[in-house]
Kinemage of the C-alpha trace (Angstrom):
@kinemage 1
@onewidth
@group {chain A} dominant
@subgroup {mainchain}
@vectorlist {calphas} color= white
{ca met a 1} P 115.837 107.253 97.534
{ca lys a 2} L 116.372 108.640 94.041
{ca lys a 3} L 117.870 112.092 93.905
{ca asn a 4} L 121.575 112.680 94.559
{ca asn a 5} L 122.045 116.205 93.147
{ca ser a 6} L 125.597 115.367 92.122
{ca arg a 7} L 125.668 115.553 88.336
{ca phe a 8} L 127.941 117.822 86.353
{ca ser a 9} L 127.862 119.349 82.898
{ca ser a 10} L 128.635 116.754 80.267
{ca asn a 11} L 131.007 119.128 78.475
{ca asn a 12} L 133.500 119.241 81.335
{ca lys a 13} L 136.815 117.844 80.075
{ca ser a 14} L 139.124 118.675 82.915
{ca asn a 15} L 139.748 115.017 83.753
{ca gln a 16} L 140.538 113.545 80.360
{ca lys a 17} L 144.174 112.948 81.278
{ca ser a 18} L 143.701 112.071 84.919
{ca ser a 19} L 140.931 109.481 84.666
{ca arg a 20} L 143.331 106.569 84.386
{ca gly a 21} L 143.824 104.267 87.347
{ca pro a 22} L 147.095 104.416 89.292
{ca ser a 23} L 150.314 102.925 88.038
{ca gln a 24} L 152.825 101.230 90.293
{ca gly a 25} L 152.683 104.231 92.616
{ca gly a 26} L 148.926 103.804 93.168
{ca pro a 27} L 147.213 103.016 96.456
{ca arg a 28} L 148.853 99.871 97.775
{ca arg a 29} L 149.415 98.736 101.324
{ca gly a 30} L 151.478 95.966 102.844
{ca gly a 31} L 152.514 93.015 100.688
{ca gly a 32} L 151.596 94.367 97.286
{ca glu a 33} L 147.794 94.227 97.625
{ca arg a 34} L 146.054 95.426 94.489
{ca ala a 35} L 144.252 98.711 95.013
{ca leu a 36} L 142.868 99.007 91.494
{ca gln a 37} L 140.861 96.002 90.386
{ca asn a 38} L 140.107 95.067 86.802
{ca gly a 39} L 137.786 97.340 84.883
{ca gly a 40} L 137.924 100.721 83.195
{ca ser a 41} L 138.034 103.969 85.107
{ca arg a 42} L 135.324 106.641 85.015
{ca asn a 43} L 135.385 110.391 85.026
{ca glu a 44} L 132.945 112.547 86.968
{ca asn a 45} L 130.593 112.848 83.991
{ca gln a 46} L 130.163 109.072 83.669
{ca ile a 47} L 128.823 108.395 87.141
{ca pro a 48} L 125.375 106.742 86.910
{ca arg a 49} L 122.587 108.882 88.273
{ca asp a 50} L 121.415 106.156 90.643
{ca trp a 51} L 124.783 106.057 92.414
{ca arg a 52} L 125.236 108.049 95.586
{ca val a 53} L 128.339 110.240 95.668
{ca ile a 54} L 129.723 110.198 99.199
{ca ile a 55} L 132.375 112.621 100.430
{ca gly a 56} L 133.806 113.275 103.873
{ca thr a 57} L 136.061 110.806 105.648
{ca his a 58} L 133.496 109.990 108.362
{ca ala a 59} L 130.742 109.369 105.818
{ca ile a 60} L 132.969 107.163 103.650
{ca thr a 61} L 134.197 105.212 106.663
{ca glu a 62} L 130.604 104.501 107.660
{ca val a 63} L 129.494 103.305 104.228
{ca leu a 64} L 132.565 101.045 104.049
{ca lys a 65} L 131.569 99.516 107.386
{ca val a 66} L 127.809 99.288 106.860
{ca arg a 67} L 127.321 98.428 103.171
{ca pro a 68} L 130.677 97.564 101.549
{ca lys a 69} L 129.094 95.326 98.915
{ca gln a 70} L 127.095 98.259 97.551
{ca ile a 71} L 130.146 100.443 96.976
{ca lys a 72} L 130.995 100.645 93.284
{ca gly a 73} L 134.345 102.361 93.691
{ca met a 74} L 136.351 104.983 95.533
{ca trp a 75} L 138.584 107.851 94.421
{ca leu a 76} L 141.540 109.150 96.404
{ca arg a 77} L 143.406 112.365 95.657
{ca gln a 78} L 146.927 112.298 94.340
{ca gly a 79} L 149.338 112.207 97.285
{ca trp a 80} L 146.829 110.395 99.478
{ca glu a 81} L 149.702 108.563 101.176
{ca asp a 82} L 150.610 111.668 103.221
{ca ser a 83} L 147.269 111.622 105.074
{ca ala a 84} L 146.604 109.240 107.949
{ca glu a 85} L 142.830 109.458 107.361
{ca leu a 86} L 143.162 108.627 103.669
{ca arg a 87} L 145.530 105.751 104.418
{ca glu a 88} L 142.899 104.364 106.774
{ca leu a 89} L 140.205 104.706 104.100
{ca asn a 90} L 142.494 102.950 101.629
{ca asp a 91} L 142.970 100.049 104.047
{ca leu a 92} L 139.229 99.740 104.690
{ca ala a 93} L 138.507 99.807 100.950
{ca leu a 94} L 141.130 97.172 100.220
{ca ala a 95} L 139.706 94.930 102.935
{ca ala a 96} L 136.256 95.320 101.355
{ca arg a 97} L 137.686 94.658 97.855
{ca val a 98} L 136.545 98.078 96.654
{ca lys a 99} L 138.092 99.407 93.453
{ca ile a 100} L 140.258 102.490 94.124
{ca glu a 101} L 141.399 105.077 91.631
{ca val a 102} L 143.678 108.068 92.096
{ca lys a 103} L 142.435 111.424 90.803
{ca ala a 104} L 143.747 114.969 90.724
{ca ser a 105} L 142.520 117.071 93.653
{ca gln a 106} L 140.638 119.426 91.359
{ca val a 107} L 138.557 116.520 90.051
{ca leu a 108} L 137.465 115.527 93.543
{ca glu a 109} L 136.780 119.133 94.481
{ca lys a 110} L 133.975 119.222 91.914
{ca phe a 111} L 131.951 117.245 94.465
{ca gly a 112} L 132.549 119.945 97.087
{ca ser a 113} L 135.313 122.281 98.177
{ca ser a 114} L 135.667 120.397 101.481
{ca val a 115} L 135.850 116.968 99.879
{ca gln a 116} L 138.721 115.868 102.196
{ca gly a 117} L 140.555 114.019 99.456
{ca ala a 118} L 138.196 111.113 98.831
{ca ala a 119} L 134.889 110.180 97.235
{ca ala a 120} L 133.001 106.897 97.290
{ca phe a 121} L 130.207 105.753 94.984
{ca ala a 122} L 127.440 103.492 96.214
{ca glu a 123} L 124.222 101.934 95.015
{ca gly a 124} L 121.266 101.622 97.328
{ca ala a 125} L 120.479 103.130 100.712
{ca pro a 126} L 118.241 102.323 103.693
{ca glu a 127} L 114.661 101.902 102.470
{ca phe a 128} L 111.612 103.541 104.006
{ca asp a 129} L 109.587 100.607 105.356
{ca met a 130} L 106.008 101.766 105.765
{ca gln a 131} L 104.762 98.281 106.651
{ca gly a 132} L 107.468 97.846 109.259
{ca leu a 133} L 106.416 101.078 110.982
{ca ala a 134} L 103.092 99.462 111.914
{ca glu a 135} L 104.944 96.988 114.132
{ca leu a 136} L 106.751 99.654 116.172
{ca asp a 137} L 105.455 100.740 119.579
{ca thr a 138} L 107.557 103.901 119.702
{ca ser a 139} L 108.669 105.713 116.573
{ca ile a 140} L 109.621 109.058 115.026
{ca val a 141} L 109.283 110.061 111.369
{ca leu a 142} L 110.124 113.398 109.745
{ca ile a 143} L 108.431 115.272 106.920
{ca leu a 144} L 110.799 117.923 105.542
{ca asp a 145} L 108.915 120.339 103.346
{ca gly a 146} L 111.366 122.045 101.021
{ca ile a 147} L 114.743 122.027 102.784
{ca glu a 148} L 117.063 123.547 100.158
{ca asp a 149} L 120.329 123.944 102.079
{ca pro a 150} L 122.391 120.719 101.931
{ca his a 151} L 124.050 121.602 105.230
{ca asn a 152} L 120.646 121.719 106.898
{ca leu a 153} L 119.528 118.399 105.422
{ca gly a 154} L 122.850 116.794 106.320
{ca ala a 155} L 122.627 118.034 109.904
{ca ile a 156} L 119.021 116.809 110.174
{ca val a 157} L 119.960 113.330 108.917
{ca arg a 158} L 122.872 113.176 111.363
{ca thr a 159} L 120.619 114.161 114.278
{ca ser a 160} L 117.972 111.719 113.053
{ca trp a 161} L 120.503 108.901 113.206
{ca leu a 162} L 121.466 109.800 116.778
{ca thr a 163} L 117.864 110.139 117.961
{ca gly a 164} L 116.578 106.962 116.314
{ca val a 165} L 114.361 108.444 113.600
{ca asp a 166} L 112.788 105.684 111.507
{ca gly a 167} L 112.432 107.608 108.256
{ca val a 168} L 112.631 111.008 106.577
{ca leu a 169} L 110.283 112.127 103.799
{ca ile a 170} L 111.385 114.852 101.390
{ca pro a 171} L 109.764 116.281 98.236
{ca glu a 172} L 111.149 115.394 94.821
{ca asp a 173} L 111.061 119.018 93.648
{ca arg a 174} L 112.272 122.318 95.090
{ca ala a 175} L 114.392 120.633 97.730
{ca val a 176} L 117.892 119.264 98.090
{ca gly a 177} L 118.399 115.505 97.788
{ca leu a 178} L 121.199 113.246 98.999
{ca ser a 179} L 123.992 115.312 97.487
{ca pro a 180} L 127.695 114.803 98.273
{ca ile a 181} L 127.606 117.680 100.778
{ca val a 182} L 124.583 116.173 102.537
{ca his a 183} L 126.511 112.913 102.975
{ca lys a 184} L 129.528 114.761 104.358
{ca val a 185} L 127.558 116.811 106.886
{ca ala a 186} L 125.517 113.769 107.933
{ca cys a 187} L 128.778 112.005 108.912
{ca gly a 188} L 127.441 108.541 108.100
{ca gly a 189} L 123.815 109.128 109.063
{ca val a 190} L 122.621 108.481 105.504
{ca glu a 191} L 123.623 104.823 105.940
{ca his a 192} L 121.228 104.419 108.858
{ca val a 193} L 118.204 106.648 108.241
{ca pro a 194} L 115.882 105.983 105.275
{ca val a 195} L 115.347 109.136 103.198
{ca glu a 196} L 112.402 108.811 100.831
{ca glu a 197} L 111.432 111.206 98.055
{ca thr a 198} L 107.780 111.700 97.242
{ca thr a 199} L 105.492 113.910 95.207
{ca asn a 200} L 102.622 113.242 97.594
{ca phe a 201} L 103.050 113.913 101.323
{ca ala a 202} L 99.300 113.426 101.766
{ca lys a 203} L 99.463 109.753 100.820
{ca tyr a 204} L 102.209 109.076 103.367
{ca ala a 205} L 100.475 111.162 106.037
{ca glu a 206} L 97.265 109.187 105.644
{ca glu a 207} L 99.077 105.857 105.933
{ca leu a 208} L 101.081 107.024 108.937
{ca lys a 209} L 97.933 108.168 110.735
{ca glu a 210} L 96.349 104.789 110.045
{ca lys a 211} L 99.367 103.212 111.762
{ca gly a 212} L 98.874 105.286 114.899
{ca tyr a 213} L 101.095 108.296 114.237
{ca trp a 214} L 100.222 111.874 115.169
{ca ile a 215} L 101.612 114.641 112.977
{ca phe a 216} L 102.907 117.820 114.607
{ca gly a 217} L 104.031 120.769 112.522
{ca leu a 218} L 106.587 123.310 113.707
{ca ser a 219} L 105.108 126.713 112.972
{ca pro a 220} L 105.123 130.207 114.496
{ca arg a 221} L 101.329 130.007 114.165
{ca gly a 222} L 101.202 127.154 116.654
{ca glu a 223} L 99.269 127.778 119.855
{ca lys a 224} L 101.185 125.407 122.090
{ca ser a 225} L 104.901 125.129 122.889
{ca ile a 226} L 106.632 121.813 122.190
{ca phe a 227} L 107.567 121.808 125.891
{ca asp a 228} L 103.895 121.936 126.913
{ca leu a 229} L 102.973 119.139 124.521
{ca lys a 230} L 102.376 115.600 125.736
{ca leu a 231} L 103.703 113.585 122.838
{ca pro a 232} L 102.292 110.192 121.847
{ca glu a 233} L 104.511 107.179 121.295
{ca lys a 234} L 104.394 107.475 117.499
{ca val a 235} L 105.241 110.959 116.260
{ca val a 236} L 105.710 112.640 112.897
{ca trp a 237} L 107.389 116.054 112.911
{ca ala a 238} L 106.735 118.268 109.899
{ca ile a 239} L 109.339 120.989 109.333
{ca gly a 240} L 109.235 123.665 106.653
{ca ser a 241} L 111.888 125.311 104.513
{ca glu a 242} L 114.474 127.726 105.855
{ca asp a 243} L 112.763 130.896 104.637
{ca lys a 244} L 109.128 130.105 103.862
{ca gly a 245} L 108.251 127.439 106.382
{ca met a 246} L 105.706 124.747 105.533
{ca arg a 247} L 103.394 125.030 102.585
{ca val a 248} L 99.710 125.376 103.421
{ca thr a 249} L 99.039 121.936 101.939
{ca thr a 250} L 101.556 120.403 104.350
{ca glu a 251} L 100.196 122.319 107.342
{ca arg a 252} L 96.755 120.866 106.623
{ca leu a 253} L 98.164 117.369 107.073
{ca cys a 254} L 99.166 118.139 110.652
{ca asp a 255} L 97.044 117.181 113.631
{ca glu a 256} L 98.424 120.174 115.499
{ca leu a 257} L 100.772 123.098 114.912
{ca val a 258} L 103.231 123.838 117.711
{ca phe a 259} L 106.030 126.343 118.239
{ca ile a 260} L 109.452 126.466 119.859
{ca pro a 261} L 109.789 129.332 122.350
{ca gln a 262} L 112.281 132.061 121.490
{ca ala a 263} L 113.368 135.300 123.138
{ca ser a 264} L 112.996 137.431 120.001
{ca ala a 265} L 110.348 137.384 117.313
{ca ser a 266} L 112.560 139.159 114.788
{ca ala a 267} L 114.262 135.943 113.620
{ca ser a 268} L 113.646 132.206 113.518
{ca tyr a 269} L 115.520 129.032 114.311
{ca asn a 270} L 117.600 127.358 111.654
{ca ala a 271} L 115.671 124.378 110.254
{ca ser a 272} L 118.218 121.835 111.463
{ca val a 273} L 118.371 123.415 114.938
{ca ala a 274} L 114.576 123.444 115.238
{ca thr a 275} L 114.451 119.804 114.159
{ca ala a 276} L 117.116 118.842 116.684
{ca met a 277} L 115.159 120.536 119.478
{ca ala a 278} L 111.951 118.746 118.506
{ca leu a 279} L 113.700 115.379 118.253
{ca thr a 280} L 115.480 115.812 121.583
{ca glu a 281} L 112.222 116.694 123.329
{ca thr a 282} L 110.575 113.653 121.729
{ca leu a 283} L 113.411 111.409 122.858
{ca arg a 284} L 113.173 112.837 126.398
{ca gln a 285} L 109.432 112.266 126.627
{ca his a 286} L 109.651 108.765 125.155
{ca ala a 287} L 112.361 107.865 127.681
{ca ser a 288} L 110.189 109.197 130.502
{ca gln a 289} L 107.174 107.246 129.244
{ca his a 290} L 109.260 104.074 129.068
{ca ala a 291} L 110.551 104.585 132.613
{ca thr a 292} L 107.003 105.122 133.877
{ca arg a 293} L 105.823 101.883 132.241
{ca glu a 294} L 108.719 99.942 133.726
{ca asn a 295} L 108.038 101.328 137.193
{ca thr a 296} L 104.372 100.441 136.835
{ca lys a 297} L 105.270 96.856 135.938
{ca lys a 298} L 107.537 96.555 138.984
{ca ser a 299} L 104.872 97.867 141.337
């Protein structure tokens, strides 16, 4: 994981007066716990590029629970005390000994208009473990070829978390990365699903096939419906961009192209909706296969 798509112009000076940490009225709870630990404050133009910028109360709650030691700091909006959700985030951050700073709302809103009054900064993320995939009997991996809408990527990562996807591959160029909005829409999914950037899908596809995976591409040119497909235990779904679909080079990596039935040919499914349908069908078939094996053992 490299790209976070969260940088701002270095000539922005809107936070020169508000980048200080809180005074006595800063985020404190209970018996005078310190909310701002030692160390200088940062403005939005000083955030290291390898830090993830996480917005959305659900996403921040999840990173505080899952990887508190990797959180480098958290910002709360001025007047955070009037929000029950922000008070809860403050308590979780204090318990994890995370540095908290208070910022003007307009500073936080530079990460997204629906920032919900808080932003967290973290190093590291789940890592794509190619070697570990070889040890799995049942597995799902995604190849996302050029998803540019952060809401789509965020929704796909959230669904991937809930359906047990073991990794997501995205291109380094011409695609959205793990931006603040992606974190918010994913609602914590980024902390559980490895998202790996690559300039070479072919290399990953070859390794995955060697480990027993079959690659299926969603395409209107497919000859078989996903509901007529008997899926293997180790599946890679390849999904193209919102408007152009998969590139020809990505289609060539697929063992088979399949389609999702639709009542009208004049439109297409949203990328995140199509992915959710494919993942749900995979989960259903894998559950059925597991039940069949268990029944066979009992008999």
